[in-house]
N, C-alpha and C positions, 0 to 999 in steps of 0.2 A: 586668732584660733583660742588661745588662753584664756581670754576673756568669755568665750563661747562655753567653754569648758566649765569656767566659773558659773556661767549664767545659768548652766543646766545641772550642776550641783546642787546650786542656791532651790532652782525650782522643783528638783526632787525631795529636798528637805522641808520644803514649805509644803508640799502636796503630802508629805508624811504625816506634818503636825495637824491637817486637818483631814484624817481619813474618811470623814462622814462626807464632807464635800468630795474629796476626790470619786469614791466609790460611785455616789450618785451621778456627777459628771460621767465617769467611765461608761456608767451602764445606758444613762441617756446617749450617749454618742455612739456607741455599740450597736443598740437598737437601730439608730437612723442609719449609720454609716454601713452596717451589714446590709440594711434592706436595700439601700442604694448599688451596693457591689452585686446583691443577687438580680436586680433588674438589670442592670449593665452588664451581667454576665448573660441574661436572655437576649437582650437587644443586640449585642456585640455576636453571638451565636446565630441569632434569626435575621436580621437586617444588614448587620455589617460586613460580617464576614463572608466572603464570595462563596457560590456553591461549589464544591470539590468536583468541578469539570473543568475542563482545559476553557480558556476565555469567557466562562462563564458569565458574564457581564453581556454577552452576545445572544445569550438563548433566549428565546420568545416562546410564550404558550399562546395557541392561537385557538379560535373558535368559531362555529358559523354563529352570527347574527341572527335570529329570527326575530318575528312577530310574538310577544311574549317569553321568547325563550333567548334573552341575550347571551346566555353562554351554552349555546346547543353543542353536542358533539359534533362532528364532521363527516360528511360522506367521501367514500371513496374516490367519487367525481369531482367533488371541490378540491380535494389534496392534490388530484392530479391536473386539476384546471390551473392551480395556484402555481404549481412548480413550473407547468408549459410555461403560463403568461408572464409570470411575476420577476420579476430584477430585483427583489429586495435582499432576497436568502439566499445563500451557498447551499444549503441543505433544508429539506422538509421531511418531516418524519413522523409516521402514524404509527398508535399502538394501542392495543386493547387487550383485555383480559378474559382467557376462558380456560379455566382450570381443565387440567388431565388427570388421569388416576396412572399411578406406578402399579403394574401388574407382575405377575409371573413371580410373586412372593407370597407368603403365607397370610399375610394381612394387606390389604390393597390401601393404598395411601394417597392422600389428595396431594396433586402437585402443582403449586401456584404457579401458573405459565401465562407469559404474555405473548402475545401475536403482534409482530413488530414487522414493519418495512425494512428490506435488506440494509437501507442505510441507516438506521436507529441509531446505533452504538457510532459509528462516524459523527453523525451530527451532533452527540453530545461529547465527542473527543474521547471515548474510551474504546482502548484495544484490548482484546484477551490476554491474558495472562498466559495462556497454553493455546495452541491451535491456531486457527483463524477466524476472521468475522465471517458474517454473510455476504453472499454476493448476489447481484441480480438474478443470477441462474437459480437461486435456490427457492425462488418463489415465481414461478410462470405458472401462467393461465392452464387452470383444468387440471394440474398435478398437484396431488395433495405432497405437502413438506415431508422430506424425508431423515432432515437434519436439525440438528437445536444446539444452540449455545446454551451451556449452564452456570451457573451462581457458584462462587466458590463453596458456600456452604454445601449444596447440592453435591458438589464434587467429592466433600471429604465426607460425607454422610451416605451417599448411595451407592458412589464409586470409589468407597475407601482411600480417596486422595492418592489412588494409582496413578504413577508416571506415564503410563501408557492408554489413560483413561480416553484420552482423543484419540476417535478410529472407534472406540467400543458401543455396543448398541444398548439402548435402555428401550423397555418396552412402556408404552405409555397408551393407555385406552386398547390395550391388545395389538397396537403398532409397533414395530421397530422404527425406532429413530437413531441415526450415528451422532456422535456427539463430534462436533467438528472445532469447537472452543471452548474455554473455562475463563470466565469473568475474573477479574483481579479480588481478591479479598477486599471485603468492606465497600464494595461496589454497590449503591442502591438506587433505586429509582425513586423519587420522595412524591411523583405523582401517585403513585399507588398506596393502600392503606397499609398496607405490608411487602416483605420483600418477597419476591419472586424468585423461586426454583430453576425455571428451564424458560428460555425463548426461543419461539420456533418463528420461522419467517412467514409474513404474509402478503397474498398477492392483492391489489387492487381491481375489485371489478368496474370499470369505466361505466356500466349501465346501471348501477345500485344506486339510483338518484335520490330515491326514497330514504336511504338506509343509513341514519345518522348515527355511529357508534365509536368512531375512533378521537382519541386523543392524540391533539397533532403539538408538535413542538418543531422549533425550527433555529437555524443559527443566521444571525444577519449577515448580509455581504460585507465583508470589510468597508469603513467609511459608513456605512447607511446608518442612519437615527430611526428610532423606533416610529416617530412621527412618519417618514419618507416613506416607510416601510407599510403602514397603515394606509394610508393615502394610496400606494402602489397597488395595493390587495384589493382595497375597497373598488378601484377601477377594475381589477380583473374577475372580481366577484360578479359586477355587471355584465362582464362579457361571457360569462359561462353558466349565467342565472338562465334556470329553465322554469318559471313559474306559470301558473294560470295566468290566461287574458285579465289583465287589472289587477293582477296582484301584486304584492310588493315583492321583489326580491330580497332573497338571503343576502344578507353583507358579511364582514369578517370582521373580529375582536383581536386587538393584540395586546399581551402584556408581558412585562419583562417576567422570566419565569421566576425567578426569586421573590418579585412582587407578588404575583400571584400565590407562590406556595405561602406567603407570611401575610397574605390580606385580611384574613379571620384574625390574627394574633396582634398586627401592627397597631391599631387604635389599642388595643387591650394595654399592652405592654406601654407606650407612650404615655396613656392614661394613669397608670401604677407607677410608673416614673415620677409623673408630676405630682403623683401624691407622696411617695416618699421623699420626693424632693422638698415638698411643704413640710412633712416631716423634720428633715434634716434642719430647715431653716428656722421651724418652732425649738428644735434642740438646740441650736445653737444661739438662739435669743434668750433659751432657758439660761444655758449654760454661761452666756455673757452677762445676765442679770445676777448670776451667784460671784461671778468674779468682780462684779461691779460693787456690789456689795463688799466684800474683802477688801476691793482698792479702795473704799472710801473711808472703810474702817483703817486703814492703813496709809492714808494720806501723811501723817505726821511723820512717819518711818521715810515715805518718799522724800517730805521736804529735807530731813535729816540728812541723806544721801544727795539730796541736790546741795545743800549748805556745804559738804565736803567735798563737791566737785564734780560728782557725776551728771552728765550732760543729760538732757531731754531724750535725745536719741538713744543712750545707753540705757536708760529708765525703760521707754518705751520697748527696746530690746529684749530687758530682762522680762517685762512681763509678756511678751510674745514667746518669748521660749517657754515661759510655763504653760500657755493656753495651746501651742502645738503640740507640746508633752502630751496634755492632756487628750487632743486629738488623735495624736499616734496611739496613746494605749488604748483610747476607746475604739480605732480602727482595728488593733489586733483583737481585741474583745469581739467585733463584728466580725470578722475572719470566721471564729469560733462558731457565728450563728448562719453564716453563709452556706454550709452543708446542708442543715436543715431548711434553711428556707428555699434551697434549689428544691425539694422535694415538691413542695407546694407550688412551685411557680410551673413545675413542670405539667402539671394539669391544666394549666393555659396555652399549652404550645402542641401545636401538631406532632401525632407522632411520626409521622413518616419525615417531616424535618429533622426532629431528633435523633434519626437513623443515620443522616447523612452529617448533621453538625450537632453532636451532642453538647448537651450543656454542662459545664465542667466548671470549676475552680482555676483557671489558667493564669498566665503570665499577663495578658493584658488585665485581667479582672483584677490581680494583685496590684500591678502599677495603678489601675484606677484608684483601687483601695487606698493606697498609700497617697496617693496624689489628693484624694478627698478629704483625708485625716488631716493631712498639713494644711489645704486650703480651709477646710471647718474651724482648725485651730488659729489661724489667722484671722477668719472673719467674725468669730465670738470673741477673739481675744484683742480687736483692733480698738474697737471704739471705746472700752474701758482702759485700755493702756493710754490712748491719746488724751482722754477727757482727764484722767488722775494726773496724768503726768503734766498736764496744762495749767494747772492751779497756782495762785500766786503763794509763793514758799514762807514768806516773813509772817502773813497774818496765822497761816499754820503752826509756826515755829511760839509764836505768843500764846496760843491757844492750851489749855491743858487737855491732855489725853481724852478726857471723856467729854469733851465739847466737840472734838475731831468727828467731823461727818453727820453733824447734827442735823442737817437738812434731809425731812422726812419725804418732800414730794418732789424727787429727783425726776426730771423730763426724760432723761434717758432711758431709767428705768421705766417710766410709764409709757414710754414709746414702745420698748422692747416687749412689753407684755401685751399691749394693743395690736401690736404683731402677730403674736402668738395666737390672741384670739381670734383675730381677722383671717389667719391660715385654717386655723381649726374650725372656722365655722364653712370655709369653701369644702375642705374635707368631708365635714359632716352632710352638707347639701349633697354633694357627688355621692355619698354611700347611701343617703336615702331615695334618692334617684335611681340607684342601681339593685337596690331593696325592692322598691316598687317595681322595678322591670323584672326581676327575678319572680316576683309575685304574680306578675301579668302573664309571663313566659310558662308559668306552672298551669296557670287557668286557663291555658288556650286549650281549646276543644280540636284534637287533631284530626276528629273524623272517624276515627277507631278507637278501640280499648284495648289497649295492650297488656293489661293485666290477665295472668291466666292461659297466658297465650306461650308455646314453645315453639322454636322455629327452627328450620334446618335448610341448609340449601345443598343441592345435588346436581352433579352435571353427568349426565350419561356420556359414555363413548359412542363416537361414529360406527368403529367397527362391530360393537354388537346392538345398537340401537339405530342402524342406520335408516329404518323407512319410519313414515309417520305411524303407520300400526302398530311398531314396537315399542314407540315412545307413549303412544297411548296408553298401550296394553301395561307395560311396567309401571305409570304413575295411577292407571286405574287399580289395580292389584293391592300396589301399597296403601293407598287411600282407602279401599276396602278393608284392609287389615287395622290401619291406624283409627278408623271409626269404630272399629269392633272391638277396640281397646276398653278395660273397664276405666269408667269416669270420663272419657272423652266426650265433648258435646258436637265438638262440629271439626272438620278437619279439609283443607283446599290447599289448590297450589298457585303460585303467581310467578310471573318471572321476576318481576322489579317490585320487591316489599316496600311498604312505605319505611323511612327512615335508613335505608340500607345504604345508602351510597351511590346506586346504580338507577340509571333512568334512560329511557328510551323515547323516541318522538319520531315524527315523520307528517310527510304532507299527506291532505285527504281532499276529495271531491265531495262535494255534498249535493245529491241529486236536486234539480229543480232551482238551485239556489244562483241568482243573477252572481256575476263577480263584481267586491265592492272594492274600488279604487283603495291602495295603499293597504289592506287587509290580506294578510296570507292564511289562507287555511291549514293549520298545524294542530297538531294534538300530542299530549304523552300517550304513549300505546302501551298496554298491558296484554299479558294472555293471561286469563283465570279458569280455574276449574269450578262446578260446581261445589257449594262448601267453602269457598273464600270467602265470600261477604259476610255469612253467618261466623265463621271463625274469626274473622276481624271486628266483628258487630259494625258492620258500615250499612247505614241503612239503606233500604232500598225505597225511594220516594214516590217513583211510577213504574206501572210494568210490571216486570218479574226478573226474578233470579235466572241465572244459568241451571238446566235441569239436565235430565237422562236423556230428553228429547234434542238435544243440540248436540247432534253428532256430525262426524266427517260429511255423511250423505244428507244430511238434513239442509232447509234453509241457511244460508250465512246470515248469523246476526251480530248484531253487537250491542254492549249497554256504554254508556256514556253518564259522566258527571254531571252535575249542576251549573257548574263552571262552563262546561261545554255548550250547554243549553243557552245560558246567558250571554256567553260569548259569538256564538254562531247562529243560535235559531232567536236571538232576541227575547229569550226568556219565553217562548210560544210550545206549541205543542210538539214533543220530539218523539213519542211513539209512532211509528211506520215509517218514519224518515229514514231514508239511503242514504249510505256512505259506502265510498269508495277509498280504501288505504293506498297511499301511494307507494306502499314494498314493492310492487313488481308490475309488469303490465297485465300480468294475468290476474291479478288480485280481483275478486268479484266486488261487486255492490252488496252491502251487508244491512240488513233493516235494523233499526233501531228497537229494543223489546224491553230496556229497562234503563232507568235512570236512577242513579245512587248519590248517595252524599258526598260532598266534597271532602278531600284527604287532603294534610296537608304533609307532602311526599317527601320532600327534600329539606325542608327545616322548617320548626316548628312555627317560626317568626315570617315566615314566608306564606302568602296568600295561595289559596290553590289555584292551579292551572288547568285546562281543558284536559280530559282525560277519557280516553274510550278502551272499551275491555273486550276481548274477543275469547268464546269458549277454547279451552284447551284442545279437545277434541278436532276442533275445525283448524287450529293451526299450532300444533305441538312444537314445542322448543326442547332443545336438549339439557338446559340449565334452567332451573326451575326452585323455589323458594317453597319449601313445604310448612304451612301452619296449622297449628294444632289447638284447638282452646279446651281446655280440662276443667273439673270441676276445683281440683286440689290444687297443690304447686305445680307449676310446670317440670320443674328439675327433677320432680319424683317420677315422671314420664320418659326421662332419658333412656334409661336401660331397656323400655318396653319399645320405644320407636326403634333404638338399634336393633334389637332383637327382629321386631318385623321386617325391617329392612333386609337384613341379611336371610330372613326366609324367602324375601324375593328375588333377592342377588347379593349371596356372598361376597361377591367381589366389587360392590358399588359401595367407594367411601362416602360418608357423609360428612359435611363440616359445618362451622357456624353453628355446631347444634346446640342452643343455649335459650334461655326464658327472652322473649321478645320484650320485655320491659329494660332489659340490658342497653337497648338501642335509645331509649328514651332517656335513661340515665345518660347516655354518653351527650346526648342533646344539652342536656341541661348542666353538665359537669363544670362547661367553662363559664356560664353566667352564675354560677354556685360560688366557683372558686374564685370568681372575681368580684362578687359581693362579698365574700368573708375575709379577701385580703384588704378590701378597701375598709371594711369594718373595723379591721385590726388597726390599721393606719389611724382610722378616725378617732378609735378608744384612745389610741396611745397620742395621738394629736390633742385631745381634751384632756387626758389626765395632767400634761405638760403643761396647756393653757391654763388649768386650773391651779396646778403647783405654781406656776408663776403668777397669777393673781395673789393668791395666798400668801407667797414670799412676798411681794412687794407691799401688801397691807399688812403683813406683821412686821416688817421692819419697819414702816411708817409709824405703826404704833407704838414699837420701842425705843424710836427716835422722839416721839410726841409724850412720852410717859411725865415728865415734868410738866409739860402745858396742860395736860388730862388733868393731872393731879390738881395743879391751881386752880382748873374749871371746876373738880368738884368739891375743894375746900371753899370757894365763894358760894357754892350753892347750886353748882349743876346738876340737874337730875340725869340718873346713870342713861334715860332713854335718851336726851339730847346728844349727851357723847356716843351711844351707839350709831344715831341718826347723824353726828357729825362726819361719823368714818365710815359709814354706809353710803354717805353722800359722795365721798372722794372715791369710793370703790364703783359707784353707779357713774360717775363721769367717765372713768376707764372702760366701765364694759358697754357702756354707750359709745364711745369712741371706736373700740374694737370690732363691736359688733356691725358700726354703721359702715366701717371700711369693709368688713368682710362681708356684708351683704351686696356690695357693689362689685367687690372682686368675684363673688361666687354667683351673680347673676351674668358676669362675664364670661368665667371659667366654666362652668356646667355645660355654656353652649357648646364646647369641645367635646362632649360627651354625646352628643346627638346621636351619631351613629351607633353607639353602644345601647340606647334606649328604646324601650319597646311599651307601648301604650301609656307611655308617661310623655309630659312635655318637659323639655329642659329647663323653664322657667315658669313650672309651676308656684303658684304664689303661695298655696298653703304649705309646701317643701320649706320654702324660705323662712316663713312667717314661724312655721314649727323648729326648725332648727334654731333660728334667734332666738325664740323663747328659753328653748333649751340651755344652750350654751350661757345666756343671761342670768340662768336660774343657776346655774352652776358656778358661773363668778362671781354672782353674789352671795352665793351660798361660801367660795372660799372669801370672801371681804368680811360675811357674818360674826364667821368663828374668831378671828383676831379682835374685831369691833366689840364682840360681846366678853371676849375674855378683857378688853380694857374698860370696860363699863363696870366690871364686877370688882376693880383692884381698889383697894382702901385708900384715899388720900394722904394718909400717912406715910404708906408704902411706896406711893409714886411720888411723892417728896423728896423721900431718901434715896430713891433711884439713882439720882444726880451726884 
């Protein structure tokens, strides 16, 4: 212990004597260790830490797997069939969202509402903090739900946190509901984009075969694997399937719930952690080179210590004490950067997951940072310590102090620099690929124009707008007022607006079409009003738009998109064909009167799928999005929209009132943040690699000063000396770039899932980044080479 304290005091004195070296090493390590700590914190929160539910590893997310829709919502009959015939789950629960309005107050408020099967909370393993859970009797066929379970936040805000809240009534959409339970503080359902306020029991209609609207989560039976459960439910799906003759029946898709929730973030996080891991290796190589320079310059000191009886192990330990101290100081500096870095990384993570597993600097992250600091210190300190402690002592003692360490072309130093160049090239190639991906995503034509559009969401209460005529009258009057506003170009409504996170689909029958073996007739389904397509500038390719003639009493009509025509009509004539949607047995055949352009509805990077639109007056729904195209800035119309809505119904709340371009910004936020972070890491890597090359060449020139002076004195031209030094740098550059190209060619394949519109092996990318890095490396070589060629021979000869 005494010898360790001595080594530590000696390391502190040594670092104090070289403040420039110490500061440079600490800053380099702080950036690398801090970045690694941030990424570990994100990976721990998203991927390693279990969800905050009982036995969370048993929770599974389920979908109906359909032709063209591998992640389709589930219909009530499917969920009922899985429950009845499946043996792999102890619980299966369904949930959907349909907001209500809190009325009976001066200002109506939107209440974010989830409609769930009575066993929903039991499936998650969550019990109310007050009151009771739902029971089966709360959701009986034909009965309107009369009870609710509320969130802790709603209990505090709307019910004042009263002890007697259970049993009290709240008025939602003009109907009274009895509060039977209050959920625990902190409960959040991460499959929803935002926390919900109220939960209502939902009855499953066994006849709603074409109505796919539910999200389903299940709890595996004890001892059941995901693979066994998948095989079991796929068998069940065949038993309960009711496809048209010759058509492929729906199947089922299962994923562990946590894996599903983090599916979009997982490849990004692992890629960025690999990137910051490369940065850490480059930083370690850089600091190792600095330590090697100092160790070579202090070899005679080490020889004297050895002659006085210090063993090689003691000398290695002393050197490692210094390097580990540097690593710990760098890690401490990195912790200061972690809090800032966490704000950057949050843009890459799903907000819903951040609600249940917040990103924070916790004990595991701090322990990881400490372990990484010590490990990095050992990594960059071990090679210099072993190399310099293993040299022969007697020759060093016989040399003069100026002669020690005169070897200029040290293989270990060259290898460390080559490693830095190779790793920097890998990062640079990945950054360029991500930048091209971002450019390609931004250039995607979504099929509509988001600029200049204001969007809002409305959900009409059953008690006030229970009939089709009342719904049609409300939106008809509202759209009339909106179109009359100054600066409004067009206005319309649709049930599922693009990039909004909501979607609906269902089966259909195509009149006169022969069944095609293995093909399921299924389409995404929209309800839209006249004015919707002009408001979004969705082009009408054939036929006509909806108009005032499309009323509840007129011929049932339909508009389809180009993907529908390609998929189901072979690209042939669509106008006049008749389609029957499978929502109910009473649904009539609808005549196709128009074909519109394809729209990227869910993701910009996903191709358009078959879509069909019915006119709002013929199939009115309660929850709709209002789209308003203005000549000026959309935000300038917010007050006017609110006033128009107040004039139609002062008790109707509006939500998600914002420029439509915000949805596009959210779509682009992740690739933009990923590209920026990779660019920052690549820039740091290139700077460190350039500094490493410069340091090696500057040291080499310094060690060869006498040799270069003799060459000049014997008549060598300065250009010859410049070429001599540049040749050494060129060899180093060729080695690093060559190894980096081979490594980049393999590593960028791992980015394939994150790329769009660019090949992971794009030759121009590799050629470009190799040329750029080689130019930086040769520039770092040229500076010391030029300085050496300009030194007078007399000065060079006197330097020794």
